[in-house]
C-alpha positions in Angstrom: 51.5 182.1 154.5 54.9 180.4 154.1 53.6 177.5 156.2 50.4 177.0 154.2 52.5 177.2 150.8 54.9 174.6 152.3 52.1 172.4 153.3 50.4 172.8 149.8 53.8 171.7 148.1 53.9 168.7 150.4 50.4 167.9 149.5 50.9 168.0 146.0 54.1 165.9 146.3 52.3 163.3 148.2 49.4 163.2 145.5 52.1 162.9 142.9 53.7 159.9 144.6 50.2 158.5 145.4 49.3 158.5 141.7 52.5 157.2 140.6 52.4 154.4 143.0 48.6 153.6 142.0 49.5 153.6 138.2 53.0 151.6 138.6 53.2 148.3 136.6 55.5 147.2 139.4 54.0 146.0 142.8 55.0 148.7 145.4 54.3 147.7 149.1 55.3 149.5 152.4 55.7 147.8 155.5 56.9 148.5 159.2 60.1 147.1 160.7 58.2 144.5 162.1 57.0 143.3 158.7 53.5 144.4 158.9 52.0 145.7 155.5 50.8 149.3 155.6 50.1 149.8 151.8 49.5 147.7 148.7 49.2 149.1 145.2 46.9 148.0 142.4 50.0 146.3 140.8 50.6 144.2 144.1 46.9 143.2 143.9 47.4 141.8 140.2 50.8 140.2 141.2 50.0 138.4 144.4 46.3 138.1 144.1 45.4 139.8 147.4 43.2 143.0 147.4 44.8 145.6 149.7 42.1 145.5 152.4 42.8 141.6 152.8 46.4 142.3 153.4 46.9 145.7 155.1 47.7 145.1 158.8 48.8 141.6 158.1 52.5 140.3 158.2 54.3 140.3 154.9 55.3 136.8 155.6 52.0 135.5 154.0 53.8 135.6 150.8 57.0 133.7 151.8 57.0 130.1 150.6 58.0 127.7 153.4 61.6 127.1 152.3 62.2 130.8 152.1 60.6 132.0 155.4 64.1 133.4 156.7 64.4 136.0 154.0 62.0 138.4 155.1 63.5 138.8 158.6 66.9 138.8 157.2 65.8 141.7 154.7 64.1 143.9 157.4 67.3 143.3 159.5 69.2 145.1 156.7 66.8 147.6 156.3 67.1 148.5 160.2 70.9 149.1 159.4 70.1 151.6 156.8 70.9 149.1 153.6 69.1 149.3 150.3 68.6 146.1 148.6 68.6 146.2 144.7 67.3 143.8 142.3 67.2 140.7 144.6 65.8 137.7 142.5 63.7 135.6 144.7 60.3 133.6 144.9 57.0 134.8 146.4 53.6 132.8 146.9 50.5 134.0 145.2 47.3 133.8 147.0 46.1 130.7 145.1 49.5 129.2 146.4 51.4 129.3 143.1 54.9 130.5 143.1 56.0 133.6 141.3 59.6 134.6 140.2 60.2 138.2 141.1 63.2 140.8 141.4 62.8 142.9 144.4 64.0 146.3 145.6 63.9 147.1 149.1 64.5 150.7 150.7 64.2 152.2 154.0 61.6 154.7 154.8 62.7 157.6 157.0 60.7 160.1 159.1 61.4 163.9 159.1 64.1 163.2 161.5 65.6 160.8 159.4 64.9 157.8 161.5 64.1 154.6 159.7 60.4 153.8 160.4 59.8 151.3 157.6 60.5 149.9 154.3 59.2 150.2 150.7 59.3 147.3 148.5 59.3 147.1 144.6 58.4 143.7 143.1 58.7 143.0 139.5 57.3 139.7 137.9 60.2 138.0 136.2 58.4 134.6 135.6 58.5 135.2 131.8 62.0 136.0 131.8 63.0 132.9 134.2 61.0 130.6 131.8 62.8 132.0 128.7 66.2 131.5 130.6 65.1 128.2 131.7 64.1 127.3 128.2 67.4 128.4 126.8 69.3 126.4 129.6 67.2 123.3 128.3 68.1 124.1 124.8 71.6 124.4 125.4 71.6 121.0 127.3 69.8 119.6 124.5 72.5 120.8 122.0 75.2 119.7 124.2 73.8 116.4 124.5 73.2 116.1 120.8 76.6 117.5 120.1 78.3 114.8 122.3 76.4 111.9 120.4 78.0 112.5 117.0 81.4 111.2 115.9 82.8 114.5 114.8 84.2 117.3 116.8 81.6 119.8 117.1 82.1 123.4 118.3 80.9 127.1 118.2 82.7 130.5 118.4 81.9 134.0 118.9 81.9 136.5 116.2 85.5 137.6 117.0 86.7 133.7 116.7 86.8 133.0 120.5 85.7 129.3 121.0 82.5 129.1 123.1 81.7 125.4 122.9 83.5 122.2 122.1 81.9 118.9 122.6 83.6 116.1 124.7 84.6 114.1 121.6 87.5 116.9 121.2 88.4 116.5 124.7 88.5 112.7 124.4 90.9 113.0 121.4 93.5 115.4 122.3 93.2 115.1 126.3 93.1 118.9 126.9 90.6 120.1 129.7 87.7 122.3 129.0 89.5 125.2 130.5 91.8 125.2 127.5 89.2 126.3 124.9 89.8 129.9 124.3 91.0 132.4 121.5 94.1 130.0 121.0 92.2 126.7 120.4 93.0 124.5 118.5 96.6 126.0 118.0 98.3 124.1 120.8 97.5 120.8 119.3 97.9 121.8 115.5 100.9 120.2 113.4 103.5 122.8 113.5 103.6 122.9 109.5 99.8 123.3 109.4 99.6 126.0 112.1 100.3 129.1 109.9 98.2 128.1 106.9 95.5 127.2 109.4 95.2 130.5 111.4 95.7 132.7 108.2 92.5 131.2 106.7 90.5 131.4 109.9 91.3 134.9 110.4 90.5 135.7 106.8 87.1 133.8 107.2 86.5 135.8 110.4 87.5 139.2 108.5 85.4 138.4 105.4 82.4 136.3 106.8 83.1 133.4 104.5 82.8 129.6 105.0 86.0 128.1 106.5 87.3 124.9 105.3 90.5 123.4 105.7 92.4 119.9 106.2 94.7 119.9 109.0 96.6 117.7 111.4 96.0 117.6 114.9 97.7 115.9 117.9 96.2 113.0 119.6 96.5 112.6 123.3 98.8 109.7 122.6 101.2 112.0 120.4 100.0 110.9 116.9 98.8 113.6 114.3 95.8 112.5 112.4 94.2 114.5 109.6 91.0 116.2 110.2 88.5 118.1 107.8 87.5 121.2 109.6 84.7 123.4 108.3 82.7 126.3 110.0 79.9 128.7 108.7 78.9 132.1 110.1 75.4 132.5 111.5 73.9 135.9 111.1 70.9 138.0 112.5 68.2 139.6 110.4 70.6 142.5 109.9 73.2 140.3 108.3 75.6 140.6 111.3 77.4 137.5 112.4 76.4 136.4 115.8 78.4 133.2 116.0 80.3 130.5 113.9 79.1 126.9 113.8 82.0 124.3 113.1 82.5 120.6 113.0 86.0 118.6 112.8 85.9 115.3 111.1 88.8 112.8 111.6 89.7 111.8 107.8 93.0 110.2 108.7 91.8 106.8 107.6 90.3 107.9 104.4 93.3 109.9 103.3 95.5 106.9 104.0 93.0 104.9 101.8 93.4 107.4 99.1 97.0 107.2 99.4 97.1 103.5 99.3 94.8 103.5 96.4 96.9 105.9 94.7 100.1 103.8 95.1 98.1 100.5 94.3 96.9 102.3 91.2 100.4 103.2 90.3 101.8 99.7 91.2 99.1 98.1 88.9 99.7 100.3 86.0 103.5 99.4 86.3 102.7 95.5 86.8 100.3 95.6 83.9 102.8 96.9 81.6 105.6 94.5 82.9 103.0 91.8 82.4 102.2 92.7 78.9 106.1 92.9 78.1 106.4 89.3 79.5 103.5 88.1 77.5 104.8 89.7 74.4 108.2 88.0 75.0 106.3 84.6 75.8 104.5 84.7 72.6 107.4 85.6 70.5 109.6 82.9 72.0 106.8 80.5 72.0 106.5 80.7 68.0 110.2 81.1 67.2 110.9 77.2 67.5 107.3 75.9 66.9 106.9 73.7 63.7 103.0 74.4 63.8 100.5 76.7 65.1 99.0 74.1 67.3 102.7 73.6 69.0 102.9 77.2 69.3 99.5 77.5 71.0 100.3 74.7 73.4 103.6 76.2 74.5 102.2 79.8 74.8 99.1 78.3 76.8 101.5 76.6 79.3 103.6 79.6 80.0 100.6 82.0 80.2 99.3 79.2 82.7 102.3 79.8 84.7 102.3 83.3 84.7 98.8 83.4 85.8 99.6 81.0 88.6 102.0 83.4 89.9 99.4 86.3 89.6 96.9 84.1 91.5 99.3 83.5 94.3 100.0 87.2 94.4 96.5 88.0 95.1 96.7 86.1 98.4 99.3 88.4 99.5 97.7 91.5 98.4 100.2 92.0 95.5 102.9 92.5 98.0 104.3 89.0 98.4 103.9 85.4 97.1 104.2 82.1 99.3 107.1 80.1 97.9 105.5 76.8 99.0 102.0 77.7 97.5 103.7 78.9 94.1 105.7 75.5 93.9 102.6 73.3 94.8 100.5 75.2 92.2 102.8 75.2 89.3 103.9 71.5 89.6 100.4 70.5 90.4 99.7 69.1 86.9 102.9 67.0 87.2 102.3 65.5 90.6 99.5 63.2 89.7 99.1 61.7 93.4 102.4 59.9 92.9 105.8 60.5 94.5 107.7 61.1 91.1 108.2 64.8 92.2 109.6 64.9 95.8 109.3 68.5 97.3 111.4 69.9 100.6 110.5 73.4 100.4 110.6 75.7 103.4 108.0 78.3 103.0 109.1 81.8 102.4 107.3 85.2 101.5 108.7 86.0 98.1 109.1 89.3 96.5 106.5 89.7 93.6 108.8 89.7 90.7 110.9 86.8 92.2 107.7 84.8 92.3 106.8 85.4 88.9 110.4 84.4 87.7 110.3 81.5 89.9 106.7 80.4 88.3 107.9 80.6 84.8 111.4 78.8 85.5 109.6 75.9 87.4 107.2 75.7 84.5 109.9 75.3 81.8 111.9 72.9 83.8 108.8 70.7 84.3 107.9 70.9 80.9 111.1 69.9 79.6 111.3 67.3 82.0 108.0 65.9 80.8 109.0 66.0 77.2 112.6 65.0 77.2 113.9 64.7 80.8 113.1 62.5 83.9 109.3 63.0 84.0 109.3 61.3 80.2 110.0 58.0 81.7 108.1 55.9 84.1 111.0 55.4 86.3 112.2 59.0 86.3 112.2 61.0 89.4 112.5 64.9 90.3 113.4 66.1 93.7 113.1 69.9 94.5 114.6 71.4 97.5 114.4 75.2 98.8 116.2 76.3 102.0 118.1 79.1 103.5 121.8 78.9 103.8 124.6 81.2 104.9 126.3 82.9 101.7 129.2 84.9 101.1 127.3 88.2 101.5 124.6 87.1 103.9 121.8 84.4 103.9 120.7 82.9 100.5 117.7 81.0 99.3 119.0 77.9 97.7 116.7 76.1 95.3 117.8 72.8 93.6 116.1 71.0 90.9 117.5 67.4 90.4 116.3 64.9 87.8 117.0 61.1 87.8 116.1 58.0 86.5 115.3 59.2 83.4 116.8 58.8 79.7 120.2 59.8 79.3 120.6 63.7 79.3 123.1 65.6 76.7 123.6 69.5 76.7 121.5 71.2 74.2 123.4 72.7 71.2 121.3 76.0 71.5 120.0 77.0 74.7 116.2 77.1 75.2 114.0 79.9 76.2 113.3 78.5 79.6 116.8 77.9 80.6 117.9 81.5 79.0 115.0 83.1 80.7 115.9 81.6 84.1 119.5 82.1 84.1 119.4 85.7 82.8 116.6 86.8 85.2 118.2 85.2 88.2 121.6 86.9 87.3 120.5 90.3 86.0 117.2 90.9 87.7 117.4 89.3 91.0 121.4 89.6 91.5 121.6 85.8 92.0 123.2 82.7 90.7 121.9 80.4 88.2 123.9 76.9 87.2 122.6 74.2 85.0 124.5 70.8 85.0 123.5 68.6 82.4 124.5 65.3 84.0 123.9 62.1 81.9 121.6 60.8 84.9 119.6 63.8 84.8 119.6 67.7 84.8 120.4 69.6 87.8 119.6 73.3 88.2 121.0 75.2 91.1 119.6 78.8 91.9 121.2 80.9 94.7 119.4 84.2 95.4 120.2 86.8 98.1 117.5 86.8 100.9 117.2 90.5 100.7 116.4 90.5 97.1 114.2 87.4 97.0 112.1 87.9 100.1 109.4 90.5 100.5 110.3 91.7 104.0 112.4 90.6 107.1 109.1 88.9 108.4 109.3 86.6 105.6 111.8 84.4 107.2 110.3 81.0 107.7 109.6 80.0 111.5 111.0 76.8 112.9 107.6 75.1 113.6 106.6 75.7 109.9 106.8 72.3 108.3 108.6 71.7 104.9 106.4 71.1 102.0 106.8 67.5 100.8 
């Protein structure tokens, strides 16, 4: 009676197992230790394309692709040793020759005495999963390629702020290796004064899930710190949870320098316009103070404005940072040169400081105008020699300019100093810390100017080169 009951239970168990195997969505196959197929469920028929009667009694090797023929003997060897193989991902061949990505679990089959007599294999089709993984890999590769084509630093981060991707532009910029892209990035290359501010705002964005935007300085591989605009936005799922951060860091160093320079130029322009208007006002007042008629006043005023305009035009060539002495002399005296040798120039070129250029332009105009009205240039036999050179002075190098008239009418010192000579001497002495000397010789006026090079020249690079020829 007990024997029949045990047999009944075994029969029921076998029936249940058979029903489970028949209804399973996974392919379930049994085979001998020699690899001969002994059972083949309906799911195996659907997966591999063979009917049970087609494969029962045949070697399991019919499913192996040519490049994987050694896998099955190796698996059976492990089964003989009692090993169980779990979730082994491989490829098998369909009846029509196509390849199928599958996940295998292979277990030993034992008899009543515990001896291993065969193997059972459960195979699951993972083709769709592999295709999805491949599509994801291809998508990530496309993203990397796209990210590496843009000029900005492109990066992504996990919800907790851990950096998960940085494009090659970043590694090219700072010289660190891809391995250094963890939680501490980009802290190691941040400018020390920016670090606390940067991390504080980044951590606040992580906590609150808000857009992150900041301007910070990062150190380039050569040690230079450059300004970057860093911006990151959270990416959320359908439930509103942050799944990632997408960020970009744009090098704005050149733009910031241009903005700073623009601000400086605006301030400088405002300063120069105010100064120029003051100068124009003085010129207008002084031009009319001794004029006997409106026409005379206008003539004098136009001449002085022309000299001022000449100085400003010359300044444009030096971007308002300097003016060429040789060019300034040539332009101011152009109306009096007339293609003759009445004015002899011996001028070494020099980059003058802007205010010095303006003073000299007005001064040379006054000297030339007076010479044309009353001095050497008022006579056909009159001559003017203008020399400008560097000399050793008591307190360093000096620019010495000498205006010497000869051959004109006899000269007498004026009873009252005119605007031109007063302006020239006062500007040279008080504004430029130089010396001005007017010698009213009978044979012609001699004007000597001495200016410290540090006050006259725009920079140390303004010294004339030996190969520069004098203006003559």
